[in-house]
C-alpha positions as CSV (number, residue, x, y, z in Angstrom):
1,M,4.7,10.9,21.2
2,Y,5.3,10.3,17.5
3,V,2.2,10.5,15.3
4,P,2.7,11.0,11.6
5,T,1.1,14.1,10.1
6,K,1.8,13.4,6.5
7,V,1.9,10.3,4.2
8,F,2.8,9.6,0.7
9,F,2.3,6.5,-1.5
10,T,4.9,5.1,-3.8
11,K,5.6,1.9,-5.8
12,G,8.3,0.3,-7.9
13,V,9.7,-2.7,-9.8
14,G,13.2,-4.1,-9.7
15,R,15.0,-6.8,-11.6
16,H,18.4,-8.4,-11.0
17,K,20.1,-11.8,-10.9
18,E,20.3,-11.5,-7.0
19,Y,17.1,-11.4,-4.9
20,L,18.4,-8.6,-2.6
21,A,19.6,-6.5,-5.5
22,S,16.2,-6.9,-7.1
23,F,14.5,-5.6,-3.9
24,E,17.0,-2.6,-3.8
25,A,16.1,-1.8,-7.4
26,A,12.4,-1.8,-6.6
27,L,13.0,0.5,-3.7
28,R,15.1,2.7,-6.0
29,D,12.3,2.8,-8.6
30,A,10.0,3.8,-5.7
31,K,12.5,6.5,-4.7
32,I,12.8,5.2,-1.1
33,E,16.1,3.2,-1.3
34,K,18.0,5.8,0.8
35,Y,16.0,5.2,4.0
36,N,16.0,2.6,6.8
37,L,12.5,1.4,6.4
38,V,10.7,0.1,9.5
39,S,7.5,-1.8,8.8
40,V,4.5,-0.8,10.9
41,S,0.9,-2.0,11.1
42,S,-1.9,-0.6,9.2
43,I,-3.5,2.4,10.9
44,Y,-4.0,5.6,8.9
45,P,-3.3,8.3,11.5
46,V,-6.0,10.8,12.6
47,G,-5.6,14.0,10.6
48,C,-2.8,12.7,8.4
49,K,-2.5,14.6,5.1
50,R,-1.7,12.8,1.9
51,I,1.1,14.5,-0.1
52,S,3.0,13.8,-3.3
53,V,6.1,11.6,-3.4
54,Q,8.1,14.7,-4.5
55,E,6.8,16.8,-1.5
56,G,7.3,13.9,0.9
57,L,10.9,13.3,0.0
58,K,11.8,16.8,1.0
59,F,11.1,15.9,4.6
60,L,13.5,12.9,4.6
61,K,17.3,12.5,4.8
62,P,19.4,9.6,3.6
63,G,19.9,7.0,6.4
64,Q,16.8,8.3,8.3
65,I,14.6,5.7,10.0
66,V,11.3,5.9,8.2
67,H,8.1,4.2,9.2
68,A,6.3,2.5,6.3
69,V,3.4,0.2,5.6
70,M,4.8,-1.9,2.8
71,A,3.6,-4.7,0.6
72,R,6.3,-6.6,-1.4
73,N,6.5,-9.7,-3.6
74,A,9.2,-11.3,-5.7
75,T,9.6,-14.1,-8.2
76,N,12.4,-15.6,-10.3
77,E,9.9,-17.7,-12.3
78,P,9.6,-16.5,-15.9
79,N,6.4,-14.7,-16.8
80,R,4.8,-15.3,-13.3
81,L,2.5,-12.4,-12.5
82,I,3.1,-10.8,-9.1
83,A,1.7,-7.7,-7.3
84,A,2.1,-5.6,-4.2
85,S,-0.8,-3.4,-3.1
86,I,-1.7,-1.0,-0.3
87,G,-5.4,-0.3,0.3
88,V,-6.6,2.8,2.0
89,A,-9.9,3.6,3.8
90,I,-10.4,7.0,5.4
91,P,-13.4,7.8,7.7
92,S,-15.5,10.9,7.2
93,D,-15.1,11.7,10.9
94,R,-11.8,13.5,11.0
95,T,-11.3,12.6,14.6
96,M,-11.2,8.9,13.8
97,Y,-8.3,6.9,12.4
98,G,-8.5,5.0,9.1
99,Y,-6.9,1.8,7.8
100,L,-4.2,0.7,5.4
101,S,-4.0,-2.9,4.2
102,E,-1.2,-4.8,2.5
103,H,-1.7,-7.4,-0.2
104,H,1.0,-9.3,-2.0
105,P,-0.5,-11.9,-4.4
106,Y,0.7,-14.2,-7.2
107,G,-1.4,-14.4,-10.4
108,E,-3.5,-11.3,-9.9
109,T,-3.5,-8.2,-12.1
110,A,-3.0,-4.8,-10.7
111,N,-6.7,-4.1,-10.9
112,T,-7.7,-7.3,-9.0
113,A,-5.0,-6.8,-6.4
114,G,-5.9,-3.2,-5.9
115,D,-9.6,-3.9,-5.5
116,Y,-8.8,-6.6,-3.0
117,S,-6.5,-4.4,-0.8
118,E,-9.0,-1.5,-1.0
119,D,-11.8,-3.9,0.0
120,L,-9.7,-5.2,2.9
121,A,-8.9,-1.7,4.3
122,A,-12.6,-0.6,3.9
123,S,-13.9,-3.8,5.6
124,M,-11.5,-3.3,8.5
125,L,-12.7,0.3,8.9
126,A,-16.3,-0.6,8.5
127,T,-16.2,-3.1,11.3
128,T,-14.6,-0.5,13.6
129,L,-17.3,2.0,12.7
130,G,-20.1,-0.5,13.2
131,I,-21.3,-0.5,9.5
132,D,-23.3,-3.6,8.8
133,F,-22.3,-5.3,5.6
134,E,-22.2,-8.8,4.0
135,A,-18.6,-9.9,3.9
136,D,-19.2,-12.3,1.0
137,K,-20.4,-9.6,-1.4
138,A,-18.2,-8.3,-4.2
139,W,-16.1,-5.2,-3.6
140,N,-18.2,-2.9,-5.8
141,E,-21.4,-3.9,-3.8
142,K,-19.7,-3.4,-0.4
143,E,-18.2,-0.1,-1.6
144,Q,-21.7,1.3,-2.3
145,V,-22.8,0.2,1.2
146,F,-19.8,1.8,2.8
147,K,-20.1,5.1,1.0
148,M,-23.8,5.3,1.5
149,S,-23.4,4.9,5.2
150,G,-21.7,8.3,5.2
151,K,-19.0,7.0,7.6
152,I,-16.3,6.2,5.0
153,V,-15.3,9.2,2.9
154,R,-12.7,7.8,0.7
155,T,-11.0,4.6,-0.4
156,F,-8.2,4.0,-2.9
157,N,-5.2,1.8,-3.6
158,N,-1.6,2.0,-4.5
159,T,-0.6,-1.1,-6.6
160,Q,2.4,-2.3,-8.5
161,S,2.3,-5.5,-10.6
162,A,4.9,-7.1,-12.9
163,Q,5.6,-10.3,-14.8
164,G,8.6,-12.4,-13.8
165,H,11.6,-11.7,-16.1
166,K,11.7,-14.0,-19.2
167,D,15.2,-15.2,-18.4
168,G,14.6,-15.9,-14.7
169,L,16.1,-12.8,-13.1
170,W,14.5,-11.9,-9.8
171,T,11.6,-9.5,-10.2
172,T,10.4,-7.6,-7.1
173,V,7.5,-5.3,-6.7
174,V,6.9,-2.9,-3.8
175,A,4.0,-0.6,-2.8
176,A,4.4,1.6,0.3
177,A,2.7,4.2,2.4
178,I,5.5,6.3,3.8
179,L,4.6,8.0,7.2
180,I,6.2,11.4,8.0
181,P,6.3,13.0,11.4
């Protein structure tokens, strides 16, 4: 059974006249272009330790199949604001899994996109843990409820935003959680 024991978070931006090359450049900026990335759903594994990008890359070899939760977005529209964000919510109970969320909006700043993805991950975890909250409340209000419950120990986000290139080159943003066995 394969259950990741480590995770690192990375992000990047790429620009190129070709869409695919722009994506490659964003992966290169994030330092994950050498791997065959397989998208997986959004569970933060039980007991998974967060490590730095530099430490995580030591466990990987070029060409390796690597599981990732990834958000990505692209535009070739000049000055269009794009973002890619991974939200994270980790329970205080170390025997329980957490959540990762992906968000890839147009027209949102990094702060707005990051708050949204963090709110989404925390809301998914809160429903699993039976925390009563009002879904329509703003993130900062829900965050207080979640943290005061004592059931959610930490939330954060990993977000990359960029404006479309002024001359219409493809601009791609990626944000990823890289899961390591």
